[in-house]
N, C-alpha and C positions, 0 to 999 in steps of 0.2 A: 503491498498500501504505498502510493507515495505520501507523502507530507508539505506541504504549503503552510509557508508562515505569514500571515499578512498582517502588516505593520500601515497601521492606520486608525485615524483619533476618530473618526467617525464610524460611531455604535450599529448604527443602522444599516449603514456599507458593509463593515466588516459581517451583521447579522445576513445580509442579504449573498453575500460574497460564499460564504458559511454553507449555507444551506443548499445553495447552488451547488457546490464543490461536493462536499457532503453526499450528498445525493448521487455521486456519479463513484463515489468510496473514496474520494479523499481525506488526507488526514489534517485538519485544521488546529494551526497554532496561530493566535493571537498577539499583538503588541502594539497598545493604542501609544503608547508614549517613546517620540520620536528619538529618546537621548538615551533609549535601552534598547535600539532597535541592534545591534553588532550584537551585543551581551543575548541577548535573545536568541540571536541566528547561531550564536557558538552554542549556547545551552539545546536550541531544539534539532539541530542538524538538520533544517530541511532541506527537502529538497530543490522547489523554486519558494519564491518569494514574491509579493503581490505587496507591494511598496507604493504610497501614495505623495504626491509630491509637498503639499503644504499641510502646515500641522502649526498650531494656536500660536505659537511664542516665536516661528520660523518658517516664513513663504516658503524657502527654496531645501526645509529638511532632506527633502526625500532626494533632492539633486545630491545633496554633502551625504546622504547617507547611500548613494549607490557607491556610490565614489569609496568610501569607506568601506563596504562591503567586499569591491571590486578590488582595493590593495591588501585586504588581510588574507596571507594563504588557506586559512582556516574555511574562506567564505567566497576566495575569489571566484571559484566553477561554478558555484549556484546559479543558473539563469534567474533573472530577475523581470518582471512583467511589474512596469511603471502605470500604475491607474490612477489619471488624474482628473481633473476638471478644473485645472489650470490657465489653460483655453478658454471654457467659460468665462471664468471669472474674468479676466483680462489682467490678472496682476503682473504682468512681464510685455515688456513690446513683442510682438509679435506674435507667432504660436507654435506649437511643440510638437512633433509626430513622429514614424518611424527614421524618416531621413536626418532626425537633426542628433540619434544615438553616435557615438564613438568613446573612443577606449578611455578617454580622459574625462572630459566635460557630464558625458551623458550616458553612463559607461551600464546600461540596462539593455534586455533582448529584445524586449516591445516595448512601445509605448502605446497605450489606448485611452481613450478620451471616458470618462464617467460621463454618464451609465454607461454600462455597458451590457447586452444583453445575454442571457444565459448564452445562448447558443453560440456566440462569439467568443465567449469567457472560454468557453471547454473547448473551442477547439484553437485556439491561443496555448492553452495548456496543452493539447496531443500534441500540436506542433513544436515548441517549446520540449516537449519531453523526449520527441523523435528523432532532435538534432542532438539532444543533450546524451543518448543512451550511447 
């Protein structure tokens, strides 16, 4: 059974993602606090991570967390799905998408906007896990 760590402060989003993923047999771990993201990933050893961008005290925390996870030897190979409403909220100039992914600034495997349809979420994880086998 694949384990997915959700790092997001929005409990409603976490609950809906958990329901969708658990219905397909995924085990879910959750961290609502951006400052404990790396520690939680190290402790839970997930097969993949869903990561939000904006947290209450830091609108760009998700970008920082992604870089921190990819720089750490024990978490660098964990696929990251960045799921965010950053484009809808207009917090940053321009928009973000998969074309902005790179190894230094936005080191994630997929960038998807909230809300995400359940079917697309599941298809994205099937693709991520197929690539990382």
